[in-house]
N, C-alpha and C positions, 0 to 999 in steps of 0.2 A: 504494499500499500504506499502511495506517495506521501512524503512528509508534508504535513500541513503548515502553510507560512505562519509565522508569528505574527502577532498584531498586539495593540494595547487598546484600552477604552477611549472613546471620543476621538478617534481619528477616522478619516475617509482615505481609502485606496483609490487610485485612479490611474489610468494610463493616457499617454499621448502617443498617437501614431505618427512616425516621422519617416518618410522615405521607406516604407515597408516594415519599419522596426518599431517596437512598442517600448516607451519610456514609462517606467512605473514611478509613482511618487506617492507620497503620503502627506494629508493635510490636517492641521489641528488649528483651532481658534478661527475666530471670525472678524475680529477687530484690531486695530493697530497696524503699525508699518510692518510690512511683510520680512520675514527672515527665510532665506534659502540656505539650506544645510547641505553641504557636500562631503561625503564620507571618503575614508582611504581604503587601506588594505590591511588585513583581510576582513572587510567590513562591507556592509551594506546600509540601507537607511536605517536598519535595526540599531546601528551603533548610536544612535540618537534617541532611542526609545525612552530613556530615562530623562533625557534633556527636555524633549518636546513638552511634556506636561508643565515644566518650570517656566518655559518661555511663552506658552500659549495664553498664560493669563494677562499678558499685555500686548501680544503680537499674534498676527497670522503666521503660521509656521509651516513650511513646506521641507520635507525631507525626500531627497530624490535618490532612486537607485541609478546610478551612472550608467550609460549605455554599455551593455554587456555584463552588468554587475546586478546582484540581487534578483529581482523578477523583471527586470528589462529584458528585452530580447538579446539574443546572443549571435544573431546571424549576419552582423554587418561585416563588410569586406575589409575595413581598416578601423582600427582604434587608435586614436592619438589623443594628446591633450588639447591640441587645436580643435579637432572634430568635436570633442566633447564639450568644450567651451561654447561652440556654436549650438549644440543641442541644449545646453543650459539657457543660451539666450532665446532659443525657440519656445523653451518652456515658459520662461518669464513673460514672453509675449503672448503665448497661448492663453495663460492665466490672467492676462491684463494686470499685473502686479504693479507695473511701474516701477520706479527704483526700488531695490530691495538691499537689506542688510545681508550680505553675502558672507558666508563662512565656509572655508575649506580646511579640511583635517588631513593631516598626512599627505600622501600622494594626490588627494583631491584638492589641494591647495594650489597645484600647477594649473590645471584647467580653470579653476576659479579665478586665479590671478589673471589668467589670458582674458577670461570674460571681462574682468574689471578694467583691464588695460585697453581692450579692443572695443568694449561697448560701456564707456563710463556713464552714458545716459541711462543705462538699466541698473546701475548699482550706486546705492547710497552711501554704503561703507563696505570695508572688507576686514573680516576677522580671519587671521591665519592662526591655525592651532598645530603646533608640532610640525611645522611645514618647511621644506627646503625647496629650492627653485633651481631648474637646470640653468647653467651659465652662472650661477651665484652660489655654488657650492654643494649641490646635490650629488655631483660626480664623485665627490670625496666618499660617499656612503657606499660606492661600488669598489672602491680601492681597498681590496683586502689586505694588500701589502702594507698598508698604512692605516690599520684599524677599521676599515670599512667593513660591510657586512655582506656575507656570501650570498644571501638570498637575493640582493639586487639584481646582480649579473645572472643568476639563475632564473629568475623571473622574467628578465628581458630576453633570454636566449630563445631564438624561434622555436616553437613546438616543444620545448623541454618541459614547462609546468605541466602541460597536459599529459605528455608521456609518463612523467614520473609522480604527479600528485593525483591523477585520476584514480579514485578508489582509495585514497590515502589521506584525504583532506583532514579527517578527524585526527588522525595521528599528527599530521603537520601543525594543526592548530594548538593540540593539547601538549604535544611534546617539544614544540619549538616556538611557534609564533607568540602564543599567550605568554609562556613563561618569560620569554626574552622581552616582550613589550608591556606587559601588565606589571605595574608596581604597586598594586593596591590588592591584598589578599581578599578573596571573595567577590571582587568586583565583576568577575566573568563567571557565570554559573553554567549548569548543564543546559538549560534552555537556550543561553546565548551560543553554546558551542553547537547544539544541534540546529540553530538557525543558520549560522554561517556555514556549517557543513552542508546544509541542504542547498543553499544557493550556489555555492562553488562546485558542487557535485553535479549540477545540471549539465546536459549535454551542451558543451561549448562554454561551460561556466568559467573556465580560466582563459578564454581566448582574449577578453579584454584586459585582463591583468597582465597578460604577456605583451600585449600591444602597448598600454600605457607605460610599463616599465621600460620597453625598448625606446619609447618616444622620450621618456625622461632623460635617457642617455644621448639624445640626439638633438632635442629642441633647444639646447642651450643658446645656440646662435641666434634663433629666431626670439627668444625672450630678452637677449642682450639687445637686440635691435629694438623691440618694443620699449624697453627702458630707455635706451639712448634717445628715441624719438621724444619721449616725455615719461617722467616718472609718475607714479600714481599721485594725484593731488587730493583725491578723496580721503576721509579719515581711515586709518588702519589700526586695528588692535591687533598686536602680537601677543600670542600666549605661549610662553615658554613653560616647560615642564620636564619629563623625564630626560630629554635631548639636551638639557641646558639651554644657555641663550642662544641656540642657533637660529630660532624663528625670528627673534628680535633683531639679530644682526643681518640676517637676510632681508628683512623688510626695510631696515635702515638704509639698505643700498638702492631699493627700488621704489620707495615712496617718500613723500615729503613731510607727512602728518602722521607720525606712528606714536601710538601709546602702548605701553608694554605692561603685562601683567605676568607674574611669575607664580606657579602653583607649585609649592615646595611638597616633597613627598609624594609626587604623583608620578606615574611612568608615562608611557607614550600614548596610550589609549584614554585620552583625557575624558571624552564625553561618557565613557563606560565607567571610568574610575572615579571621577569627581564631578558629577553633574551639577551638584549645588553650587559648588564654588566656581565652576565654568558659567553656570547660568547668571550668578551674582556679578561676574565681570562683565559678561555681554549685556545684561540689562542695564547696568550702570552706564556702560558706553553708549548704548542706544538712548538712554534717557537724556543724556546731555545732547545728543544730535537732534532729537525729536523735539526738544523743547522750543 
């Protein structure tokens, strides 16, 4: 019997059809300036299931399954950070949201940044959570000879993630990814593992991961060109946690108006580990901007 998708109370699930592909997203709240939440790896919209109820009290909140991730279609020919940024722009237009408070976590920060840089009219502010950018230091994470992480190159190698992780996703999550990334005991439970296993175990469920990681190692020239043309002028909140001050240092290079929040004692999976602290930081940031 197929696994049942996880959900939480008081949210609505919907899909947007784009070029024959379905983009799945979840919405909560009805009033207030909209927030668009963009997940990383190994995640889906479910990474924000603890955060959304805290944000929806004051905002309309949308958490998206990136193209090829979660319950979005997996059949696109190409997955890049650039193509994902355009899919996010289409979603904002489809929902008629106007400028959104955009948030990108982990590798989701790169397509989110590209969206903010390429479509500033669609973005009110940008919150970067444990995020690095190609061309501004991400490549160091693939340099295993100098302290980088082996999984970056592994996930970027064409066809390799599907070949070696298909049927082994639970083991990858429980024996490697979550122990390495999670710094908060008990933050990830069996239900979380089952949901992430479900979506990445779908047919083609790792193709987008493969494409995005490959793009992260090749799009640095493009992102440097975007920044050279103009740094982000909109307000940016950089959230540093388990990776140290990498996010704030990165954002300082690409944006002119950066605020920094440091969440001590938290690992890399911030929205899962410290939803209350993250919500407090985000809501305070938005309150000042929306006044």
